[in-house]
FIMIVO-773821 format. One record per residue (C-alpha): residue in one letter; x, z, y. Coordinates in steps of 0.25 Angstrom, whole numbers, plus 5000, padded with zeros to 4 digits. Each point is the difference from the previous one (the first is absolute). Last residue first. Layout:
% FIMIVO-773821
aXZY
...
***
This chain:
% FIMIVO-773821
x494049514985
x501250075005
x500950114995
x501150045008
x501450054995
x500950125003
x501350054997
x500950125003
x499050115004
x500750135000
x499450144997
x501150095005
x501150044990
x499849874992
x498849974992
x499949855000
x498749955005
x499549864998
x499049965011
x498949914998
x499149955011
x498649964997
x499249895007
x498649985007
x499150084991
x498650005006
x499450135004
x499349945012
x501050085009
x501249944993
x500750054988
x501549994999
x500450054986
x501350084999
x500649974987
x501050104994
x501249944991
x500250074986
x500449874993
x500149895010
x499049894997
x499150104992
x499550075013
x499550145002
x498950025010
x499650085012
x498650005003
x500150105012
x499050104995
x500349974985
x501550025002
x499850135009
x499050064989
x501149974989
x501150075009
x499150125002
x499650014986
x501449994995
x500450125009
x501049975011
x501549995002
x500549954987
x498749934998
x500449915012
x501349944994
x499349964987
x498849945008
x501049925009
x500749954988
x498749954993
x500250014985
x499150124998
x499049935010
x499649904989
x498749975007
x499549945013
x500749874999
x498849944992
x499150045010
x500749925011
x500049874991
x498550034997
x499750015015
x500349865002
x501049965010
x499649945013
x500349885009
x499850005015
x499449885007
x501049945009
x499850015015
x499749875007
x501149975010
x499650015014
x499849885009
x500550035014
x499549885009
x501149955010
x499349945013
x500050135007
x501550015001
x500950115002
x499050125002
x499149974989
x501249964991
x500750135003
x498750084996
x499949934986
x501450034995
x501249934995
x501050084994
x501250075008
x501150054991
x501350055006
x500850084990
x501350005008
x501050064990
x499549914989
x500249885008
x499049894995
x499250015013
x498549974998
x499149915007
x498950005011
x500450015014
x500449865002
x498649954999
x499649934987
x500949884996
x499349884994
x500249984985
x498649944999
x499550134992
x500550085012
x501550055002
x500650135001
x501450035006
x501250044993
x500950085010
x501550014996
x500749955013
x500350145005
x499350065012
x499750134993
x498550025004
x499549865004
x500849934989
x500649875004
x499649894991
x500349954986
x499849864993
x500250014985
x498749924998
x498850074993
x499550065013
x499350134996
x498549984997
x498749995006
x498649964995
x500550014986
x500249894989
x500050044986
***
């Protein structure tokens, strides 16, 4: 995929405006022409200087350059049947097992239903936190595998995408 701006693919480095080391990678346009010297990223971890191109700077720097925004991708969604299939088998869900030790069973089930927490078959007993947008469309689900050590500890996670 070709982007409007990208980091210089060559190994050429410039002086960083923040740390003054020769570790700054500049942005280039689609025709491999360097953008203004302010735009780039220092590859030193301690420095962390990152200056992406922005519309305001182009307007001030050069009126001939037109900023062309990249079209946003259309979001993908997960069908409700996938989510609904996970809203059961709570007795194997590690988070459910932990919470019923501290709250009544009905309170825990109400909370699981209210927040649409699911149980995944991928990791036995993992909890799925569904990410639902304002239009009630399911964007993704994040799975957490819980091992019940002294405090509840999340030791692994995975993302469900359409």
